[in-house]
LUMFIZA-430382 format. One line per field, with one value per atom (N, C-alpha, C): residue number from 1; x, y, z; atom name; residue in one letter. Coordinates in steps of 0.1 Angstrom, whole numbers, plus 2048, in hexadecimal, padded with zeros to 3 digits. Layout:
pos NUM / ...
east X / ...
north Y / ...
up Z / ...
site CA / ...
code A / ...
! end
This chain:
pos 1 / 1 / 1 / 2 / 2 / 2 / 3 / 3 / 3 / 4 / 4 / 4 / 5 / 5 / 5 / 6 / 6 / 6 / 7 / 7 / 7 / 8 / 8 / 8 / 9 / 9 / 9 / 10 / 10 / 10 / 11 / 11 / 11 / 12 / 12 / 12 / 13 / 13 / 13 / 14 / 14 / 14 / 15 / 15 / 15 / 16 / 16 / 16 / 17 / 17 / 17 / 18 / 18 / 18 / 19 / 19 / 19 / 20 / 20 / 20 / 21 / 21 / 21 / 22 / 22 / 22 / 23 / 23 / 23 / 24 / 24 / 24 / 25 / 25 / 25 / 26 / 26 / 26 / 27 / 27 / 27 / 28 / 28 / 28 / 29 / 29 / 29 / 30 / 30 / 30 / 31 / 31 / 31 / 32 / 32 / 32 / 33 / 33 / 33 / 34 / 34 / 34 / 35 / 35 / 35 / 36 / 36 / 36 / 37 / 37 / 37 / 38 / 38 / 38 / 39 / 39 / 39 / 40 / 40 / 40 / 41 / 41 / 41 / 42 / 42 / 42 / 43 / 43 / 43 / 44 / 44 / 44 / 45 / 45 / 45 / 46 / 46 / 46 / 47 / 47 / 47 / 48 / 48 / 48 / 49 / 49 / 49 / 50 / 50 / 50 / 51 / 51 / 51 / 52 / 52 / 52 / 53 / 53 / 53 / 54 / 54 / 54 / 55 / 55 / 55
east 808 / 800 / 809 / 806 / 80E / 80A / 814 / 811 / 80B / 801 / 7FB / 804 / 809 / 812 / 809 / 80E / 806 / 806 / 7FC / 7FA / 805 / 80A / 815 / 820 / 82C / 837 / 836 / 83B / 83A / 841 / 84B / 852 / 849 / 840 / 837 / 82C / 829 / 81F / 824 / 81B / 81F / 815 / 81B / 813 / 812 / 806 / 803 / 801 / 807 / 806 / 7FA / 7F1 / 7E5 / 7E9 / 7EE / 7F3 / 7FF / 803 / 80F / 80E / 801 / 7FF / 7F8 / 7F3 / 7EB / 7F2 / 7F4 / 7F9 / 7EF / 7EC / 7E3 / 7EA / 7E6 / 7EC / 7E6 / 7EE / 7E9 / 7E7 / 7DD / 7DA / 7E4 / 7E9 / 7F3 / 7EE / 7E2 / 7DD / 7D6 / 7D8 / 7D1 / 7DB / 7D7 / 7E0 / 7E0 / 7EA / 7EB / 7DF / 7DB / 7CF / 7C2 / 7C1 / 7B5 / 7B4 / 7C0 / 7C1 / 7BD / 7C2 / 7BE / 7AF / 7AA / 79C / 793 / 797 / 78F / 78F / 79B / 79C / 794 / 794 / 78D / 77E / 779 / 76B / 767 / 76F / 76C / 76B / 774 / 775 / 768 / 764 / 758 / 74C / 74B / 73F / 73E / 74A / 74A / 747 / 74B / 749 / 73A / 734 / 726 / 71C / 721 / 718 / 718 / 721 / 721 / 714 / 70F / 704 / 70A / 709 / 70E / 703 / 707 / 6FD / 6FF / 6F5 / 6F6 / 6EF / 6F4 / 6EE / 6E9
north 7F4 / 800 / 80C / 816 / 822 / 82C / 834 / 83F / 84B / 852 / 85D / 869 / 870 / 87B / 888 / 891 / 89E / 8A5 / 8AD / 8B5 / 8BF / 8C5 / 8CF / 8CA / 8CE / 8CA / 8D0 / 8C8 / 8CD / 8DA / 8DE / 8EA / 8F6 / 8F4 / 8FE / 902 / 8F9 / 8FB / 905 / 90E / 917 / 916 / 916 / 915 / 923 / 926 / 932 / 92F / 937 / 935 / 93D / 935 / 93B / 93F / 935 / 938 / 92E / 92D / 925 / 916 / 911 / 903 / 900 / 90A / 908 / 90E / 905 / 90A / 904 / 90C / 908 / 90A / 902 / 903 / 90F / 917 / 922 / 91E / 923 / 921 / 92A / 925 / 92D / 93B / 93D / 949 / 952 / 94F / 955 / 95C / 968 / 96F / 969 / 96C / 966 / 96A / 977 / 97C / 975 / 973 / 96C / 95E / 958 / 94A / 949 / 952 / 953 / 955 / 95F / 962 / 956 / 94F / 943 / 939 / 936 / 92D / 930 / 93D / 942 / 941 / 944 / 943 / 935 / 92C / 91D / 918 / 91D / 919 / 91E / 92B / 931 / 929 / 925 / 91E / 910 / 90A / 8FC / 8FE / 908 / 90A / 90E / 916 / 919 / 90E / 904 / 8F9 / 8EE / 8EE / 8E4 / 8E5 / 8DA / 8DA / 8D8 / 8E2 / 8E1 / 8DC / 8D2 / 8CC / 8D1 / 8D8 / 8DD / 8D4 / 8D2 / 8C9 / 8D0
up 800 / 800 / 800 / 7F7 / 7F6 / 800 / 804 / 80D / 805 / 80B / 804 / 808 / 7FE / 800 / 802 / 80A / 80C / 7FE / 7FC / 7F0 / 7EE / 7F9 / 7F9 / 802 / 7FF / 807 / 815 / 81F / 82D / 82F / 828 / 82A / 825 / 81C / 817 / 821 / 82B / 835 / 83F / 844 / 84E / 85A / 866 / 872 / 878 / 87D / 884 / 893 / 89C / 8AA / 8AF / 8B6 / 8BD / 8CB / 8D2 / 8E0 / 8E2 / 8EF / 8F1 / 8ED / 8ED / 8EA / 8DD / 8D6 / 8CA / 8BE / 8B4 / 8A7 / 89D / 893 / 888 / 87A / 871 / 863 / 85C / 855 / 84E / 83F / 839 / 82B / 823 / 818 / 810 / 80C / 809 / 804 / 80E / 81B / 826 / 82F / 834 / 83D / 84B / 853 / 860 / 869 / 868 / 870 / 86C / 85F / 85A / 85E / 85F / 864 / 872 / 87B / 889 / 88B / 883 / 884 / 880 / 876 / 872 / 87D / 883 / 88D / 89A / 89E / 8AA / 8A7 / 89B / 898 / 898 / 893 / 894 / 8A2 / 8AA / 8B8 / 8C0 / 8BD / 8C3 / 8BF / 8B3 / 8AE / 8B5 / 8B6 / 8BD / 8CC / 8D2 / 8E0 / 8E2 / 8DA / 8DC / 8D8 / 8D0 / 8CC / 8D6 / 8E0 / 8EB / 8F3 / 8F7 / 901 / 90F / 917 / 924 / 92D / 935 / 93E / 94C / 951 / 95F / 968 / 973 / 97D / 989
site N / CA / C / N / CA / C / N / CA / C / N / CA / C / N / CA / C / N / CA / C / N / CA / C / N / CA / C / N / CA / C / N / CA / C / N / CA / C / N / CA / C / N / CA / C / N / CA / C / N / CA / C / N / CA / C / N / CA / C / N / CA / C / N / CA / C / N / CA / C / N / CA / C / N / CA / C / N / CA / C / N / CA / C / N / CA / C / N / CA / C / N / CA / C / N / CA / C / N / CA / C / N / CA / C / N / CA / C / N / CA / C / N / CA / C / N / CA / C / N / CA / C / N / CA / C / N / CA / C / N / CA / C / N / CA / C / N / CA / C / N / CA / C / N / CA / C / N / CA / C / N / CA / C / N / CA / C / N / CA / C / N / CA / C / N / CA / C / N / CA / C / N / CA / C / N / CA / C / N / CA / C / N / CA / C / N / CA / C / N / CA / C
code M / M / M / K / K / K / K / K / K / V / V / V / K / K / K / P / P / P / A / A / A / E / E / E / P / P / P / L / L / L / K / K / K / A / A / A / R / R / R / K / K / K / L / L / L / I / I / I / R / R / R / I / I / I / N / N / N / D / D / D / Y / Y / Y / T / T / T / W / W / W / I / I / I / E / E / E / K / K / K / R / R / R / P / P / P / N / N / N / E / E / E / S / S / S / D / D / D / E / E / E / A / A / A / T / T / T / R / R / R / E / E / E / R / R / R / F / F / F / L / L / L / Q / Q / Q / K / K / K / L / L / L / A / A / A / R / R / R / A / A / A / D / D / D / S / S / S / S / S / S / R / R / R / N / N / N / Y / Y / Y / H / H / H / S / S / S / E / E / E
! end
């Protein structure tokens, strides 16, 4: 079975730092700030969609 190679070389990928523990991959045609904003919006949507159970 052959290994599936990534579409782009690993060196071409760029990581953006959100905080000390979180790094996300940046799209090639997107600015750093737009990448951070997209991540934080996605995080907020995920957080608001959780059903918190109160006892």
